Structures are given as C-alpha cells and as structure tokens.
N, C-alpha and C positions, 0 to 999 in steps of 0.2 A: 457431569458436574463441570464447571468451569476450572481451569488452572488461578493461582493468585498470581502470576508472574505477569498477568495481562495487566493487572491494575498497577497505574504508578503513583507514587507519592515523590513530589519535589521538593527535593530542600534548597530552600531559599537562605543565604547566611546574609546577615546584616552587616553594613559595615557604614563607612560615611567618608566625604570628599578629603577631609583634613590629612590623613595619613599619606598621601602621595602614591603614585603608580606602583612602586615597586613591594609596597606593602599589601594593597589593595590584590597586584598579581599572586603574591604568596598566599593569601586567603583563598583565593580559585584555585590554586594549585594545592592547597590542603584539603579544599573541600573535596576535588575531585579523588583525592587518593582516598579519602574517608568515604566517596560512593563507591568507588573501585572496590574496598576493603567489604563494604556491608552487602553488595550485590553477588560478591563471592563466596560470601556465607550459606550455606545451604539452609541455615535454620531463619534466615530472612525470607517471608513466604512472597512479598511482592517486589516490585524494581523501584529501586531507588533513582530519581533523574536528577543530573547535577543541573543547576542554574546559575550563572555568575552573578556573583554578588552585589544586591540592592544598596544605594548609597544615598539617595533621597527620595521623598514622597512619591515624585512620579514614577519613578522605576519599582518602588513597592506596590503602588496602585494598578502598575501595568500587569505585573507577575502574577497578583493575587486574579485580577481579571481574565488573564489568559487560562489561569487555573481553574475558575470557575465555570469557563468556557470548554474546556478541553474535556473531551467525554472520556479518556482514558484515566485521567486524574481523580484519585478516590481520595487525597490529601495532601496537606501541606506540612512540611516539616522545616521549622524555622530555628536559627543557631547564630547566635552573635560572638563570632570568632573576635571581633573587634567591638569598639564601642559602636553604638548605632541608636542615636539619640531617639526617644519613642516617641515623641510628639509627630515626628515625621511618617511614624506607622498608622496613624489614627485613619486616615483616609483610607488608606486600603483596606484595614482591618475591619473598617465599616462596612465594606463592602463582600466581605469574605463568607463564600455559601459552602464552603469545604471543611472537612474536619482538620482541627489542628493540632498538631504535636511540638511543644517546644523542648528541644533537649539542651541540656545545659552541661555542656562537656568541653572538651581541649585537645587539642590536635598532640600535643605532648603530653605524658603523662604521668614523667616525675619533673621538677623544677632541676634546671640544669643548673647546679650552686655554682660552679667555677665560672661560669660564660654569661650567666644572665647580665643583660645590661638594658638599656632603656630601650632599644629596637626590639629585644624580646619582650619587652614590658609592653609597647605600643602594639606589638602584633596578637599576643595572646591576652586578651582581657576580658572572656568569659567569666571570669567569676566576678565581673561587677558588669559588663554588658549584658548578661542574660538576667541580672535582678533587674536591670532597667527596663527591658523588654517585660519581664515576667511583671513589673508594676503596671504597665499599660494593658497588658491581657487581664489583671485583676481589676483596676479602675474601670475598665469599660464591660467589664462582668462578661466576658466572652467563655464561654465553654472550651477547654483545652484540656489536654494532658500535659504533664511535666515530667521528664524523665531526666536524673539527672547520673553521671556516672562517665567514666572513660570509656571512647567508643569501641574500643577494642575487648571489653570486658564482656565477659559472657552474661551475667545477669542482665548488662544494659542491653545488650542485644535482643535476648529473651522479652524484655520486656516492650520494646519497640515492636518486635513481631506479635505478642498479645495486642497491643494497641493496634496495629496494622489489620488484624482480623476484625477487629471492631469497626474501625472506620470502613472496609468492604462491605460489613453487615449495613452500616449506615448506607452507602453507596447503593449498595441493591436495593435496601428497604425503599428508597426514595422513587425505584422504579418498578416495586412489586406490584401484579396484579393478581388478586384473590378470587377464584370461582367460588360462588356459593350456589352449591346444587341444592333444592328448595331454602328451607330458614333453620332457625334453631329448633332445637327439641322443644316441644312446649311445655311452658310453666318452670322452665330452667332459669336461671337467673345470671349466674355467672357467665355463660358463655354468650349473654347479650353486649352490649356497649354500643358506644357513638362512632359510627363508622365513617361520618362525615369528620370529625375530630381527629379519626386514626388516618383519615386520609392527610389531613393539614400536618399532622404532628408527625406522623411515620411516612408519609409517602404513598401508603396503601391504598390503592383502588381498587373497592372491594363491590363486585358485582355478582347481581342475584341472577340464574337463570333455572329455570321449570324442570322438573325432573324428566319431562317428554321431550325436552332439547336433547337430554342426554339419549334417551331412550331410540329417536331420530337417528344420532349417531352409531348406537349400538346394533341397530337393524341394516346398518349400510357394510358392516364388517364380512369381509369375504372368508370362506374355509381357508383360504390359501395364507391370509393374513393370522388367522388362528394358528394354523401349522407352524409358523415361524414362531409366533410367542410361545406355542407349548414347547417347541425347540429350546427356548433360551429359558425356560422353566425347567427344563431337564438337565441342561448345562448346571445349572444353579443349585436346583434343589433335589432333595428325595422324593419320589413319588409314592406316598404311602396310604393310596386309595386305591380300589378300583372303579370307584365312579369317575370314570374319564369325563364324562359328560358334563359333570359339574365344575371340574377342572377348565373344560375348554368355553365354557360359560364365563368363567372369570378373566378367559384370556381375549374373549370377545370384548366385555366391558373395559378391560386395561386398554387393547387397542383404540376403542372409541374414545376413552378419556384422553388417553394422552394425545389424540390426533386433534381434539376439541382444545386441549389446553394449547397444544403449540400454535394450531392456527389463529387463538386468541391472545398468544403471549401473556398465559396464566403461567404464576410460577408455583400456585398453591391451590387445595382445593380442600370443600369439606362435603360430606355426605348427612343425611338425616336418616335413621330408620323408622321414623315416623312417617315416611313418604318417600313411598318408592314406586307408587303408581303400579305399573305394570312391570317392573323389574322382577325378573326370578328369583336373584339372589341381594343381598346386600354386599357391595363390594366389599371384599376381604383380602384374598391373594391380590386381586388387584392394585388396591389401596398400597398393600406392603410393598409390590413390587416396583411400584411408581416413587414409593420413598426411596426404595433401594437405589433409584436413579438420580435423587435429589429434589424431586418436587415436593412440596410441604403438604402437609395433611392432619387434619383432626376431624375426630367424630361428633356426631349429634348438633350440627350446625356451629362448631366453635371456629371461627375465621379468624380470631386472634391468635389460637395456638397453632392454626395450620400457615398462617403468616411466619408465628417465629420461628415452628419446625424449619421452614426454606430458608431464612436468614441465617439461622444457626448451622443449618447444613453447609451454605456458600461459605461461612465464615471459618470453618473446620475443615476445607477442603484440603486435601492433600495429608490431613491426620489420620492417622488409624485410630481404631476404638467406638467410633458408630455414633448416631444422634437419632433420637426417634421420639415419633408421639407417646406420649404415657399416660396413665390414670391409675391413680391411687386404688387398690381394688380390696386389699383386706390386711390385717394386723397380725403379728405373730408377738404377742404380749407376754412372752417368758419373762421372769424378773431376771433383770440385769443383761438381757439379750432381744430387746426388742427390736422388730423390725417390721418392714412395710413391704408388702408384694404389690409390686405394679403389674398390669396386663392391659388389656381391653378385649371386648369380644372376640374381635379378628386383627385390628388394624396396628399391630407392632412392628417397627421397621427391622429387618432380618440383619442390616449393619453391626447390630448390637449381640448377633449369636455367639455363643462360645461352640457351636456346633453347626453340622450342616442341618438346616432348617428341613423339615418333613412337611409336605402339603398333605392334608387332610381334609376329607369330607364329614361333617358331623352337626347335628341339629343345634341350631343355635339358641332357641327357646324365647326369640326377642325378634319382632320384626315380620312374623307372619309370610313367611317367603319360605323357599326351599333351602334345606342344608346347604350352607356356603362352603365353599373352597378355602382354607386359609392355609397360613404356614404355620407351626408350632416348634418351639425350641427353648431353650433353658439360655438363659443372657450371660455373658462372659462377666467374672469378677473385676472389681478394680474400682478405684477412685472415680467418682462421677458428680456430676450438679442434676437437680432439678429446676428449671425455671418456669416461671408463669407470668404471663402481663394481666391484671385487672383494670377495668376500670373502675376508679373510684368517685365518679360522677363531675369532680373539677379539676382531674388529673388522671393521667394512667401511671399505676405502680407496677413494677417490676420486682418479684420475690425470686430469690435464689437460695437452695439450702443444699450444703454440702453433704454428699451421701457417700457410702463405701458400700458397692454391689458385692454379692456376698456369693460365694460357690453354690450351686443348687445341689444337695446331695439327695434329694428327693423327687419321686416322679409322681406327677398327677396323671394318673391314668382315665380319670372321671371329668377331668377338666382340660379340653383340649386348645389351649391358647398358647400363646407365648408369652412367658412370663420373666419378670426380673424381682429380684429378692434384694433387699439394701437395707444396710443399718443406717438411718439418719443422723447427722451430727447435730449437737453434742452426744443426742439419745432420742428416743423415741417419744418419749413425752414431753420434753422442752420443744422438740423440732415441730411436733404435731401442734402442741399449743401456740408456738410463736406463727407458725403458717396460717393457723386459724385467726388469730388476732389480726392479721394483716391482710386476711381475706383472700389468701392463695385458692386456686381453683382446686378442683379435682383433676382437671386436666393439666398437663404440663409438658415440658420437653427435657427429656432426660440424653446427655450428651456425656462421654468419657471422654471426648477431645478438648472441650472449652472449660474453664475454670470460671470463679465470680470474679476475678478483674477484669476479665475480658469482657463479661456482659455489664458490668460496673463501668467501665468505658464506652460499651455500646449506649447504655442508659445515659449516661451523661452527654454524649454526642446528640443523642436524640431528644435530650432535656427533659427525662421523666425519672420520677421517684424511683429509688434502689433502696432496697432493702435486704441484708446478708442474715444467713441464719447457718452459724457455723460451729466448730468446734468450741469458741470462746462465748457464746451466748448464752445469756443468762435471762429468764421472763422477765423480770424486772426492768432491767435496763432495755430490753427489746420494746418493751411496752411505753415506756420513757420515751425512746426513739421516735416512735409511731406517732405519740402526743405531739413531740416538737416537730415533727414531719409535717401533720395538720396544720399547724400555726404557720411553717416556713413556706410551703405552699400555697397558702390561702393568701400570704403576703405578696407572692410572687406573680 
C-alpha cells in the first residue's frame, strides 16, 4: 500500500494587485506559516505545497494548468486571505480537472481589539474575500468542498484530513484498472452495470480476461515461489489444517494472480465460481491475502465492488481498523436487538480480524471443485460503514449505512468462514428497508477506517448520487429523498 504523504495538495491563495507589495509579502508569509503548521501535524495525511499568491487571471490560469498536469498533485486548496475579485478566477476554474477544497479561515484567530486598523483590515479579509470566491464556485456549479474554521483548530484539520482522503480516492480512481476474470454470475442483476459509463465517470478501465489466461499463469509458478508464499502465510496466520497441499495450491494461485495484476497494472480483480475451467479450487485464501496487501476484490463478477474496495483501501492507507469486501449473509431478528451477519463463502479481508486468522480447508458446497483453503476469524467490534455503488441506468448511486460491529460471543463450528456481526443504524428494520428502497446491493465494502462524510466527499468529487442511512434516518424522509433525487438527477 502507498503512503499518503506522496500526494500533494497545492495551497493557492487569492489576492489582487491593489494592495501593494508589502501586503502581498505578508500574505505569502502567512500562507507559508500555515502550510508548515499543517504539514507538521501528524493528522494531516498528505503533503500541502505552498504556492505564491495569485493576483490576476493569467496567474490563476497558469497555476491551475500546472496542477492539472502535475502527476503528484491530487487537488487544490483555495483561500482568499485578502479580497480576490472572482471574475479573474473564471478562466482558470473552467479548466480545473483536480478536486477543489475552499477553506474559509483566517491567519489570526482573534480580533486584535486594541490594535486593529485599516492596514489590518486590508490584509485580513477572508470574511468577505471567501464569500466572493464562494459565489463564483457556486455560480459556475463547480463540485467543491467548503470548510470553515480557524486553521489551527483540531476539528478544522480533521475535516481537511477527511477531504484529502476522498480526493486521493478520486485521484487513484481515475487511473484504476480492474481485472475481470470471466464475467458476472449468471442471472444476477446488481453486479451488472455500464462499464463504459464507469470508465467515463470514475476512470475505471475494466478489462475482461478468460479463466484460461489465469490458469496459464498458475501453471508457471515454481515450487520455490510457493515456498516463499507459504512462509509468508506462516508468519501471518495460524495453520489449522493438515491438508497442506490445498494451502499450497492457494499459494500457487496467489503468486500467479499477483504477477498477472502487477504486470498489467491492475489494482482490483474479481472471480466467478460459475466459471473456474480447470482451476482446482475457487481462490479463497489467495483472494483474502491479496486484499490484505491492498488489492481490490469482489466475488461473482462484481467489478464495481472490487474497484470500490481498492479505492477505499487507498483512502484508508495508514489508518487502523481495516477495510474488506463484504456480503450480507443472514439476519439475527431478536426484538430490540436486530443484527446482520456479514460473511462470504471464502473472501473476507483479514485486516478486519479481531484475532489471528486461521487457515482451514473445508468443503465449499458450491463451485464443484476441491475444498479450498481459506482464512477464518471473528471480526473486531467497533463503528464502521457499509458502502455500495449501484448502476441506476441513468446514473450511479452510492449508498452508505452506519453500523456498529459487535463482539462475536458465539462460535460457529459448522460454518468455516470469516464473519462480521453488526447492528445497523438506526435499527435493523429501518436500515434494511432503506437499503432495499435505495437498491443497495448484497455486496458492499465494510470499513472501520472511513466514515460517511469521506464517502460523501468522494461521491461529490466524482459527481454521483449519494444517500446515507444513519442514526437519524426515517423511512418516510428517506423515501422522499430518493424521490427528490430521481427528479434532480434527471435534470442534470
């Protein structure tokens, strides 16, 4: 996985020529102090780059073009320390291709009551300079984020951090390649979708390869490569099976898949248990361990969720908690204590485990192949989100549900899977009805690291619909929101 410090966000401070050289010098000095202070904060995940203040249309256009063409720049942060007439921004903003954060802040926190004079007023004009800037962003209908507050305040910095993660997700989304091994599971609707539109909207290049292409790579794997992979398994997991041959086969498949993806610059992949050709096992342990390393994965041909797993893992880099492919499995419908158990046949990421995962080999009961090796574990308790992207035909919709993962007190000796037990907010019945009314898939991404605000920011950057199911959700209001959204998005 990548460190987020490699991603740059350029601080572009707006001003004009009317104030004179001394005021502009102070603008730049203040901006440098702010950048140094933010970069020194461990909670700011990416690197903020100071840029000298811009004073006219040509300077604004030039800095935005430079940002567009810089492969390290993941977004622009604008701030109007002084007054910057917004018509000079139109040409540059029309050309902007990077995410935009507008911060409404001020270098000083408090008004210096005894010393405030006209020089101070000319220099510290964010209170109306940022309103002028906000107008042009709104007038041009530019997707952007606005965060207000003092730049040294903890909450202000936390919100910048969240937006940066969303912007990194957008940056990586636009260069993601997804490996489709075979096609979708036959007759399943929600895992289908418009791959051309996904390429246009998200930047996802979604390419199909036959199972035989993977099998050819599997057959090239040497015993030495398998031994190295087995050693890695031994360092990470508990071997709870005597069927070492089956585990070695998963190691062979993992080595092959990783080489195939790395050589093809793929960040995510899916499998399909209905099309295995002469693979001896459905990839289980192999898929789980690749997810641990940051690759996106989803089952049954679900390329949308595979891509989303990859993007969310990149957004959550350096955060603890874990992110995984997930499937709603079965309900616990005890009155007043409704819960959902999520799992999958094989492929849940070990980054969400509360214990050292165990490698087991058990019959699968589906797929008509040898019993596959897989990791089994109980997931950690804690707050999390479930995220699904669906194709509505005329647009993509993201659905996010806040959940609280529970401590799993019961063993399931007859169900050898990795499993998560969660209490969805506001309750099982309301969340389930809302999810179903919204068209949410049975596949999703579970993340302990990210939250609904980060995902909303990502959805807004990508210009897709976003709906949130949480503590305050009521079915009547939620259905009304969906109806309004249908009208709004048809007009866009």
